[in-house]
N, C-alpha and C positions, 0 to 999 in steps of 0.2 A: 111906446115902442112896440113894433110889430113882433109877434112871436114867430120864431122859425122852427118848424117841425122837422123831424128826421124823415118823415114820409107822410103820404096822404092818410095812411092807416093810423100813424101816430097822432095826426091832427084830429081824426075822428075820435080816437080813444081819449085824448086829452080833453077835448071839448065836452065829451060825455062826463068825464071825471069832474070837470069844472061845474057842471050842472049838479052833480051829486054833492059836491062840496058846498055849493051855494045853498042847497036845501038841507044841509046838516047830516047827510047820509054817510059821508066819509069825513074823516078828521084831517087836520092840517098836516100831520105826518104823512098820511096816505097821499094827500095832494102833492106834497113835495116829492114823493117817490114817483108819481106820474110825471111831474115836471122833469125829474132827472132822466126818466126813460123815454120821454116823448119829445122834449125840446132840445134844440142844439145848444150846446153850452159855450161854444167859442167860435170865432171866425175860422179857425183852423179846421174844426169839425165840419163847418159849412162847406169849406173848400173841398174837403175829402168827399162829401156827398155829391157835390157838383161834378168833381172829376169822375166819380163812379158812374154817374148818369151819362156823362159824355162818353165814357168807355163803353157803356151798354148800347148807346146809339150807333157806335162804330161796328158793332158785331153784326154779321150777316143774318 
């Protein structure tokens, strides 16, 4: 399943955290915290982000 990130910055942060986790630098609890803060948790949240992006495009 493809991961859906909240933003490009969230994607970069999460991918870095994954590398740290894979090398044992951060623990599972910390990785879950990165999951919660960087990944979209529901289709509704994804819809909100999409609507926000569309609204930003409409601004002059």
